[in-house]
PyMOL Python script that loads the backbone (N, CA, C, O; Angstrom):
from pymol import cmd

cmd.read_pdbstr("""\
ATOM      1  N   PRO A   1     122.012  98.281 128.261  1.00  0.00           N
ATOM      2  CA  PRO A   1     120.683  99.087 127.699  1.00  0.00           C
ATOM      3  C   PRO A   1     121.362  99.937 126.462  1.00  0.00           C
ATOM      4  O   PRO A   1     120.745 100.179 125.425  1.00  0.00           O
ATOM      5  N   LEU A   2     122.630 100.329 126.697  1.00  0.00           N
ATOM      6  CA  LEU A   2     123.473 101.316 125.893  1.00  0.00           C
ATOM      7  C   LEU A   2     123.393 100.523 124.626  1.00  0.00           C
ATOM      8  O   LEU A   2     122.843 101.045 123.656  1.00  0.00           O
ATOM      9  N   LEU A   3     123.880  99.328 124.537  1.00  0.00           N
ATOM     10  CA  LEU A   3     124.088  98.304 123.182  1.00  0.00           C
ATOM     11  C   LEU A   3     122.773  98.370 122.501  1.00  0.00           C
ATOM     12  O   LEU A   3     122.829  98.519 121.280  1.00  0.00           O
ATOM     13  N   GLY A   4     121.530  98.285 123.081  1.00  0.00           N
ATOM     14  CA  GLY A   4     120.267  98.085 122.646  1.00  0.00           C
ATOM     15  C   GLY A   4     119.867  99.418 121.873  1.00  0.00           C
ATOM     16  O   GLY A   4     119.204  99.484 120.838  1.00  0.00           O
ATOM     17  N   LEU A   5     120.390 100.417 122.572  1.00  0.00           N
ATOM     18  CA  LEU A   5     119.922 101.682 122.026  1.00  0.00           C
ATOM     19  C   LEU A   5     120.650 101.844 120.741  1.00  0.00           C
ATOM     20  O   LEU A   5     120.032 102.193 119.736  1.00  0.00           O
ATOM     21  N   GLU A   6     121.888 101.618 120.714  1.00  0.00           N
ATOM     22  CA  GLU A   6     122.879 101.610 119.485  1.00  0.00           C
ATOM     23  C   GLU A   6     122.291 100.849 118.533  1.00  0.00           C
ATOM     24  O   GLU A   6     121.993 101.434 117.492  1.00  0.00           O
ATOM     25  N   VAL A   7     122.011  99.518 118.634  1.00  0.00           N
ATOM     26  CA  VAL A   7     121.216  98.696 117.760  1.00  0.00           C
ATOM     27  C   VAL A   7     120.101  99.253 117.154  1.00  0.00           C
ATOM     28  O   VAL A   7     119.918  99.246 115.937  1.00  0.00           O
ATOM     29  N   PHE A   8     119.347  99.738 117.980  1.00  0.00           N
ATOM     30  CA  PHE A   8     118.060 100.479 117.470  1.00  0.00           C
ATOM     31  C   PHE A   8     118.202 101.747 116.557  1.00  0.00           C
ATOM     32  O   PHE A   8     117.492 102.027 115.592  1.00  0.00           O
ATOM     33  N   HIS A   9     119.230 102.434 117.041  1.00  0.00           N
ATOM     34  CA  HIS A   9     119.767 103.427 116.217  1.00  0.00           C
ATOM     35  C   HIS A   9     120.127 102.981 114.818  1.00  0.00           C
ATOM     36  O   HIS A   9     119.531 103.424 113.836  1.00  0.00           O
ATOM     37  N   VAL A  10     121.021 102.178 114.743  1.00  0.00           N
ATOM     38  CA  VAL A  10     121.414 101.634 113.538  1.00  0.00           C
ATOM     39  C   VAL A  10     120.327 101.041 112.610  1.00  0.00           C
ATOM     40  O   VAL A  10     120.249 101.193 111.391  1.00  0.00           O
ATOM     41  N   TYR A  11     119.465 100.303 113.455  1.00  0.00           N
ATOM     42  CA  TYR A  11     118.494  99.794 112.599  1.00  0.00           C
ATOM     43  C   TYR A  11     117.311 100.739 112.049  1.00  0.00           C
ATOM     44  O   TYR A  11     116.532 100.379 111.167  1.00  0.00           O
ATOM     45  N   LEU A  12     117.274 102.150 112.764  1.00  0.00           N
ATOM     46  CA  LEU A  12     116.455 103.123 112.133  1.00  0.00           C
ATOM     47  C   LEU A  12     117.090 103.832 110.892  1.00  0.00           C
ATOM     48  O   LEU A  12     116.404 104.234 109.952  1.00  0.00           O
ATOM     49  N   LEU A  13     118.597 103.970 110.963  1.00  0.00           N
ATOM     50  CA  LEU A  13     119.396 104.268 110.004  1.00  0.00           C
ATOM     51  C   LEU A  13     119.375 103.495 108.665  1.00  0.00           C
ATOM     52  O   LEU A  13     119.400 103.997 107.542  1.00  0.00           O
ATOM     53  N   LEU A  14     119.330 102.356 108.944  1.00  0.00           N
ATOM     54  CA  LEU A  14     119.435 101.429 107.754  1.00  0.00           C
ATOM     55  C   LEU A  14     117.905 101.149 107.238  1.00  0.00           C
ATOM     56  O   LEU A  14     117.774 100.664 106.115  1.00  0.00           O
ATOM     57  N   SER A  15     116.683 101.456 108.067  1.00  0.00           N
ATOM     58  CA  SER A  15     115.516 101.197 107.591  1.00  0.00           C
ATOM     59  C   SER A  15     115.274 102.541 106.767  1.00  0.00           C
ATOM     60  O   SER A  15     114.375 102.396 105.938  1.00  0.00           O
ATOM     61  N   ASP A  16     115.861 103.842 106.785  1.00  0.00           N
ATOM     62  CA  ASP A  16     115.461 104.902 106.386  1.00  0.00           C
ATOM     63  C   ASP A  16     116.258 104.898 104.963  1.00  0.00           C
ATOM     64  O   ASP A  16     115.730 105.325 103.936  1.00  0.00           O
ATOM     65  N   LEU A  17     117.581 104.375 105.004  1.00  0.00           N
ATOM     66  CA  LEU A  17     118.427 104.287 103.866  1.00  0.00           C
ATOM     67  C   LEU A  17     117.636 103.323 102.884  1.00  0.00           C
ATOM     68  O   LEU A  17     117.488 103.588 101.691  1.00  0.00           O
ATOM     69  N   PHE A  18     117.089 102.060 103.559  1.00  0.00           N
ATOM     70  CA  PHE A  18     116.419 101.175 102.485  1.00  0.00           C
ATOM     71  C   PHE A  18     115.227 101.866 101.990  1.00  0.00           C
ATOM     72  O   PHE A  18     114.968 101.712 100.797  1.00  0.00           O
ATOM     73  N   ARG A  19     114.510 102.550 102.650  1.00  0.00           N
ATOM     74  CA  ARG A  19     113.365 103.207 102.205  1.00  0.00           C
ATOM     75  C   ARG A  19     113.617 104.276 101.067  1.00  0.00           C
ATOM     76  O   ARG A  19     112.826 104.512 100.153  1.00  0.00           O
ATOM     77  N   ARG A  20     114.857 104.895 101.269  1.00  0.00           N
ATOM     78  CA  ARG A  20     115.108 105.876 100.232  1.00  0.00           C
ATOM     79  C   ARG A  20     115.732 105.263  98.904  1.00  0.00           C
ATOM     80  O   ARG A  20     115.533 105.765  97.798  1.00  0.00           O
ATOM     81  N   LEU A  21     116.493 104.146  99.118  1.00  0.00           N
ATOM     82  CA  LEU A  21     117.042 103.377  98.051  1.00  0.00           C
ATOM     83  C   LEU A  21     115.623 102.664  97.237  1.00  0.00           C
ATOM     84  O   LEU A  21     115.579 102.486  96.020  1.00  0.00           O
ATOM     85  N   TRP A  22     114.652 102.357  98.075  1.00  0.00           N
ATOM     86  CA  TRP A  22     113.384 101.728  97.342  1.00  0.00           C
ATOM     87  C   TRP A  22     112.790 102.663  96.513  1.00  0.00           C
ATOM     88  O   TRP A  22     112.502 102.388  95.348  1.00  0.00           O
ATOM     89  N   ASN A  23     112.567 103.828  97.052  1.00  0.00           N
ATOM     90  CA  ASN A  23     111.922 104.998  96.532  1.00  0.00           C
ATOM     91  C   ASN A  23     112.730 105.342  95.286  1.00  0.00           C
ATOM     92  O   ASN A  23     111.989 105.645  94.352  1.00  0.00           O
ATOM     93  N   ALA A  24     113.937 105.382  95.015  1.00  0.00           N
ATOM     94  CA  ALA A  24     114.568 105.903  93.973  1.00  0.00           C
ATOM     95  C   ALA A  24     114.580 104.850  92.864  1.00  0.00           C
ATOM     96  O   ALA A  24     114.565 105.008  91.643  1.00  0.00           O
ATOM     97  N   PHE A  25     114.610 103.748  93.594  1.00  0.00           N
ATOM     98  CA  PHE A  25     114.442 102.490  92.592  1.00  0.00           C
ATOM     99  C   PHE A  25     113.007 102.237  91.771  1.00  0.00           C
ATOM    100  O   PHE A  25     112.969 101.845  90.605  1.00  0.00           O
ATOM    101  N   SER A  26     111.839 102.531  92.589  1.00  0.00           N
ATOM    102  CA  SER A  26     110.535 102.500  92.129  1.00  0.00           C
ATOM    103  C   SER A  26     110.193 103.731  91.078  1.00  0.00           C
ATOM    104  O   SER A  26     109.470 103.680  90.083  1.00  0.00           O
ATOM    105  N   LEU A  27     110.933 104.850  91.607  1.00  0.00           N
ATOM    106  CA  LEU A  27     110.742 106.075  90.491  1.00  0.00           C
ATOM    107  C   LEU A  27     111.587 105.669  89.240  1.00  0.00           C
ATOM    108  O   LEU A  27     111.222 105.951  88.099  1.00  0.00           O
ATOM    109  N   THR A  28     112.698 105.016  89.513  1.00  0.00           N
ATOM    110  CA  THR A  28     113.590 105.101  88.271  1.00  0.00           C
ATOM    111  C   THR A  28     113.080 103.791  87.314  1.00  0.00           C
ATOM    112  O   THR A  28     113.256 103.780  86.095  1.00  0.00           O
ATOM    113  N   SER A  29     112.447 102.733  88.031  1.00  0.00           N
ATOM    114  CA  SER A  29     111.915 101.624  87.004  1.00  0.00           C
ATOM    115  C   SER A  29     110.599 102.320  86.209  1.00  0.00           C
ATOM    116  O   SER A  29     110.334 102.269  85.007  1.00  0.00           O
ATOM    117  N   ARG A  30     109.848 103.006  87.328  1.00  0.00           N
ATOM    118  CA  ARG A  30     108.620 103.511  86.667  1.00  0.00           C
ATOM    119  C   ARG A  30     108.725 104.388  85.453  1.00  0.00           C
ATOM    120  O   ARG A  30     107.925 104.273  84.524  1.00  0.00           O
ATOM    121  N   ALA A  31     109.868 105.411  85.450  1.00  0.00           N
ATOM    122  CA  ALA A  31     110.228 106.140  84.234  1.00  0.00           C
ATOM    123  C   ALA A  31     110.842 105.437  83.199  1.00  0.00           C
ATOM    124  O   ALA A  31     110.754 105.857  82.046  1.00  0.00           O
ATOM    125  N   LEU A  32     111.571 104.223  83.520  1.00  0.00           N
ATOM    126  CA  LEU A  32     111.847 103.574  82.404  1.00  0.00           C
ATOM    127  C   LEU A  32     110.841 102.810  81.795  1.00  0.00           C
ATOM    128  O   LEU A  32     110.871 102.630  80.577  1.00  0.00           O
ATOM    129  N   PHE A  33     109.992 102.360  82.465  1.00  0.00           N
ATOM    130  CA  PHE A  33     108.783 101.576  82.053  1.00  0.00           C
ATOM    131  C   PHE A  33     107.952 102.704  81.297  1.00  0.00           C
ATOM    132  O   PHE A  33     107.456 102.385  80.216  1.00  0.00           O
ATOM    133  N   ASP A  34     107.780 103.855  81.723  1.00  0.00           N
ATOM    134  CA  ASP A  34     106.854 104.706  80.920  1.00  0.00           C
ATOM    135  C   ASP A  34     107.688 105.001  79.467  1.00  0.00           C
ATOM    136  O   ASP A  34     107.167 104.842  78.364  1.00  0.00           O
ATOM    137  N   MET A  35     108.992 105.432  79.669  1.00  0.00           N
ATOM    138  CA  MET A  35     109.752 105.424  78.383  1.00  0.00           C
ATOM    139  C   MET A  35     109.597 104.262  77.160  1.00  0.00           C
ATOM    140  O   MET A  35     109.352 104.435  75.966  1.00  0.00           O
ATOM    141  N   LEU A  36     109.819 103.096  77.865  1.00  0.00           N
ATOM    142  CA  LEU A  36     109.786 102.025  76.953  1.00  0.00           C
ATOM    143  C   LEU A  36     108.289 101.676  76.356  1.00  0.00           C
ATOM    144  O   LEU A  36     108.091 101.186  75.244  1.00  0.00           O
ATOM    145  N   PHE A  37     107.353 102.001  77.245  1.00  0.00           N
ATOM    146  CA  PHE A  37     105.920 101.835  76.818  1.00  0.00           C
ATOM    147  C   PHE A  37     105.877 102.953  75.775  1.00  0.00           C
ATOM    148  O   PHE A  37     105.403 102.606  74.693  1.00  0.00           O
ATOM    149  N   GLN A  38     106.305 104.325  75.889  1.00  0.00           N
ATOM    150  CA  GLN A  38     106.218 105.259  75.010  1.00  0.00           C
ATOM    151  C   GLN A  38     106.524 104.836  73.759  1.00  0.00           C
ATOM    152  O   GLN A  38     105.777 104.869  72.781  1.00  0.00           O
ATOM    153  N   ASP A  39     107.835 104.368  73.822  1.00  0.00           N
ATOM    154  CA  ASP A  39     108.554 104.137  72.704  1.00  0.00           C
ATOM    155  C   ASP A  39     107.778 102.718  71.958  1.00  0.00           C
ATOM    156  O   ASP A  39     107.894 102.648  70.735  1.00  0.00           O
ATOM    157  N   ASN A  40     107.243 101.950  72.447  1.00  0.00           N
ATOM    158  CA  ASN A  40     106.571 101.039  71.925  1.00  0.00           C
ATOM    159  C   ASN A  40     105.395 101.421  71.335  1.00  0.00           C
ATOM    160  O   ASN A  40     105.133 100.962  70.223  1.00  0.00           O
ATOM    161  N   ILE A  41     104.477 102.338  71.988  1.00  0.00           N
ATOM    162  CA  ILE A  41     103.358 103.082  71.500  1.00  0.00           C
ATOM    163  C   ILE A  41     103.776 103.396  70.059  1.00  0.00           C
ATOM    164  O   ILE A  41     103.304 102.785  69.100  1.00  0.00           O
ATOM    165  N   ASN A  42     104.782 104.486  69.938  1.00  0.00           N
ATOM    166  CA  ASN A  42     105.499 104.934  68.770  1.00  0.00           C
ATOM    167  C   ASN A  42     105.833 104.153  67.669  1.00  0.00           C
ATOM    168  O   ASN A  42     105.592 104.517  66.518  1.00  0.00           O
ATOM    169  N   THR A  43     106.479 102.893  68.009  1.00  0.00           N
ATOM    170  CA  THR A  43     106.836 102.070  67.021  1.00  0.00           C
ATOM    171  C   THR A  43     105.784 101.196  66.394  1.00  0.00           C
ATOM    172  O   THR A  43     105.894 100.704  65.270  1.00  0.00           O
ATOM    173  N   VAL A  44     104.894 101.058  67.089  1.00  0.00           N
ATOM    174  CA  VAL A  44     103.862  99.871  66.847  1.00  0.00           C
ATOM    175  C   VAL A  44     103.237 100.366  65.382  1.00  0.00           C
ATOM    176  O   VAL A  44     103.348  99.578  64.443  1.00  0.00           O
ATOM    177  N   PRO A  45     102.692 101.433  65.197  1.00  0.00           N
ATOM    178  CA  PRO A  45     102.325 101.745  63.744  1.00  0.00           C
ATOM    179  C   PRO A  45     103.230 101.563  62.681  1.00  0.00           C
ATOM    180  O   PRO A  45     102.915 101.073  61.597  1.00  0.00           O
ATOM    181  N   LEU A  46     104.505 102.010  63.031  1.00  0.00           N
ATOM    182  CA  LEU A  46     105.628 101.730  61.957  1.00  0.00           C
ATOM    183  C   LEU A  46     105.679 100.461  61.655  1.00  0.00           C
ATOM    184  O   LEU A  46     105.646 100.164  60.461  1.00  0.00           O
ATOM    185  N   VAL A  47     105.766  99.475  62.603  1.00  0.00           N
ATOM    186  CA  VAL A  47     106.030  98.140  62.520  1.00  0.00           C
ATOM    187  C   VAL A  47     104.957  97.525  61.551  1.00  0.00           C
ATOM    188  O   VAL A  47     105.262  96.800  60.605  1.00  0.00           O
ATOM    189  N   GLY A  48     103.517  97.926  61.914  1.00  0.00           N
ATOM    190  CA  GLY A  48     102.405  97.592  61.339  1.00  0.00           C
ATOM    191  C   GLY A  48     102.553  98.053  60.040  1.00  0.00           C
ATOM    192  O   GLY A  48     101.959  97.353  59.220  1.00  0.00           O
ATOM    193  N   PHE A  49     103.199  99.079  59.551  1.00  0.00           N
ATOM    194  CA  PHE A  49     103.167  99.675  58.302  1.00  0.00           C
ATOM    195  C   PHE A  49     104.173  98.656  57.448  1.00  0.00           C
ATOM    196  O   PHE A  49     103.952  98.239  56.311  1.00  0.00           O
ATOM    197  N   LEU A  50     104.956  98.456  58.010  1.00  0.00           N
ATOM    198  CA  LEU A  50     106.162  97.551  57.472  1.00  0.00           C
ATOM    199  C   LEU A  50     105.806  96.162  57.059  1.00  0.00           C
ATOM    200  O   LEU A  50     106.065  95.546  56.025  1.00  0.00           O
ATOM    201  N   ASN A  51     105.078  95.795  58.239  1.00  0.00           N
ATOM    202  CA  ASN A  51     104.584  94.453  57.826  1.00  0.00           C
ATOM    203  C   ASN A  51     103.403  94.213  56.967  1.00  0.00           C
ATOM    204  O   ASN A  51     103.035  93.163  56.440  1.00  0.00           O
ATOM    205  N   TYR A  52     102.874  95.417  56.932  1.00  0.00           N
ATOM    206  CA  TYR A  52     101.744  95.327  56.079  1.00  0.00           C
ATOM    207  C   TYR A  52     102.095  95.489  54.255  1.00  0.00           C
ATOM    208  O   TYR A  52     101.174  95.424  53.441  1.00  0.00           O
TER     209      TYR A  52
END
""", "prot")
cmd.dss("prot")
cmd.show_as("cartoon", "prot")
cmd.util.cbc("prot")
cmd.orient("prot")
């Protein structure tokens, strides 16, 4: 029974760690996407002007 509790404890720790990593990754990717999207919005008129 003790081994089962240890495995369950490790499982909880790993799931918590994975959840934290996933949250950090999603926040970072979202911020990067917003930044790239913002840059694209800013550069589209410039590119259109150069092509025109």
